[in-house]
Every structure is written in structure tokens, then in C-alpha cells.
C-alpha positions, 0 to 999 in steps of 0.5 A, spaced: 504 330 697 506 328 691 503 332 685 498 328 680 500 333 674 502 330 667 500 323 669 498 322 661 501 317 657 500 316 649 502 309 646 501 308 638 502 301 635 501 298 628 503 292 626 500 288 620 494 285 624 492 292 628 493 299 628 491 302 635 493 309 638 491 310 646 492 317 650 491 315 658 489 320 663 490 316 670 487 322 674 481 323 669 473 323 670 471 317 667 471 319 660 472 314 655 472 316 647 475 311 643 473 309 636 472 301 637 469 297 632 467 291 637 460 293 641 461 289 647 469 290 648 467 298 647 462 298 653 467 294 657 472 300 656 467 305 657 465 301 664 473 301 666 474 308 665 467 310 668 469 306 674 476 307 674 475 315 673 480 314 668 480 318 661 481 314 655 481 316 648 484 314 641 482 309 635 482 301 635 483 298 628 484 290 626 483 285 622 476 283 624 476 279 618 480 274 621 477 274 628 476 279 634 483 276 638 488 280 635 484 287 636 482 285 643 489 282 645 493 288 642 488 293 646 490 290 652 498 290 650 497 298 648 493 300 655 498 296 659 503 300 655 499 307 657 499 305 664 506 303 665 509 310 662 503 314 665 506 311 672 513 311 670 517 309 677 511 308 681 513 313 686 508 316 691 502 311 688 499 305 693 501 300 688 496 295 690 488 294 690 483 290 690 475 290 689 469 286 690 464 287 685 457 285 686 453 285 679 446 281 679 447 274 680 455 274 679 460 276 684 467 278 682 474 279 685 480 283 682 487 284 686 492 288 683 499 289 685 504 294 680 510 291 683 514 290 676 513 283 675 508 281 670 503 275 672 496 274 671 491 269 674 484 269 671 479 264 674 473 268 670 469 262 669 466 263 662 463 259 658 467 260 651 460 262 648 460 268 644 455 273 646 451 275 640 446 281 640 443 285 634 441 292 632 434 295 630 435 292 623 437 286 625 444 285 623 448 281 628 454 283 632 458 278 637 463 278 642 468 273 643 469 271 650 475 267 649 479 274 648 477 277 655 483 273 658 487 275 652 486 282 653 488 282 660 494 278 659 497 283 654 495 288 659 499 285 665 505 284 661 506 291 659 503 294 665 508 290 669 503 288 674 500 282 677 493 281 676 488 276 679 481 276 677 476 271 680 469 269 679 466 267 686 459 265 683 455 268 677 451 265 671 451 270 665 458 270 661 455 278 660 455 279 668 461 275 669 465 279 664 463 286 666 463 285 673 470 283 673 472 289 668 469 294 673 472 290 679 479 291 676 478 298 675 476 299 682 482 296 684 487 299 679 484 305 681 486 304 688 493 302 686 495 307 682 492 313 687 497 317 690 498 316 697 499 322 701 503 319 706 508 316 702 511 323 701 513 321 693 517 314 695 517 308 691 512 304 695 518 298 695 523 296 700 528 296 694 527 303 693 525 301 686 520 297 682 523 292 678 
């Protein structure tokens, strides 16, 4: 059986717009310890880790005075790079996975293949209206829902996987986004798990993931 040891990766990315550093453990216990300035996005990353049993730590900074796009998309880029680095040649993994996740009135589906060919199909059916919340002091916070697809596009391009995200039904953008993060986490978890029957071989008839 292929060992799970050392499936850990750290990636730092600094640009004129963002400064992001993440450490990912594929074989963790669901702990997310990331300094994240966007409240709802922090909740999504925590949900992703909890349901995928990934450990993620680090910090996220970006030009939020412009908008949330750069910060959220670049986090997807760095997280995708972490997955690619931790998986290496993908030897021994299941490679693909899918999950159907119900969340109240919403039903969400994710399917992923770490086959080396980046492609995103995102049919989230979001309204595009920002989610707005406030703290006990009345200070308002928001999440730009149009950045959801930007995050996952950055992820697939750098994780070198193809990912399909679909809202089958639903009303609440909050439920759609959160359910899709959880569905993606479970699908990705299934895909990157070590297959005990594969004997450490690369899961491709080509003998290599490209």
C-alpha cells in the first residue's frame, strides 16, 4: 500500500495585489487555521477543510480596498498549487471522485478528476448579489458571490484537475455556495485518497498524469 507520509505542501505567492501563504496536509483531520480577512470566505475554507479532512494553515492578504476578486481568486490559485505539489505524480490515488450534497432546500453536485487537464464547469446558478452580514456593533460585511467561480477557476488551473460544480436546485445563495464547497471537498477527498488496490501505480493508461 502506498504510504500517505509527507503529502504536505507549502506555497507562498506574493504579487502587487495579494500576499498569500498556505500549507496543506492532504491527510489531516479537518483543521483550518488560516488568517482570512473575508468572513464568509473564511467560513467556506473551514467547511472545505472539515468535510475534506484537509489541514490548512497560513495567511491571506489582499487589496480589499479595490474589491475581493484578487484575494479570492489568488487564494484558489495558491490552494490549487498546494494540491498539485502535495500530490506529485498522483501515484496510488483514486484520481476521480464525486459527491451529491443536500443543504436544506438546495441540492449540489461536484465531480472531479485529477487527470492533468484543467477545466472548470460551474453551473452554480447564483444571483450575483453580494451576501451581507453585520456584527454585534452593526458593522457590515459582505461577500462578492461573483468571486465564487473565480476561486474555483484558479484552483483547477493550478491543481491540474477538471471540476464540475452544479446546483441541481436551490433558492439561497448562501446554501448553494456552502453546499458546493462541501460537495467539492468530499469529491476531492475521494479523488486524492490512496487506493489500496492500486499498489502505488499512477492511475492512467498512459503511465503518467499530463
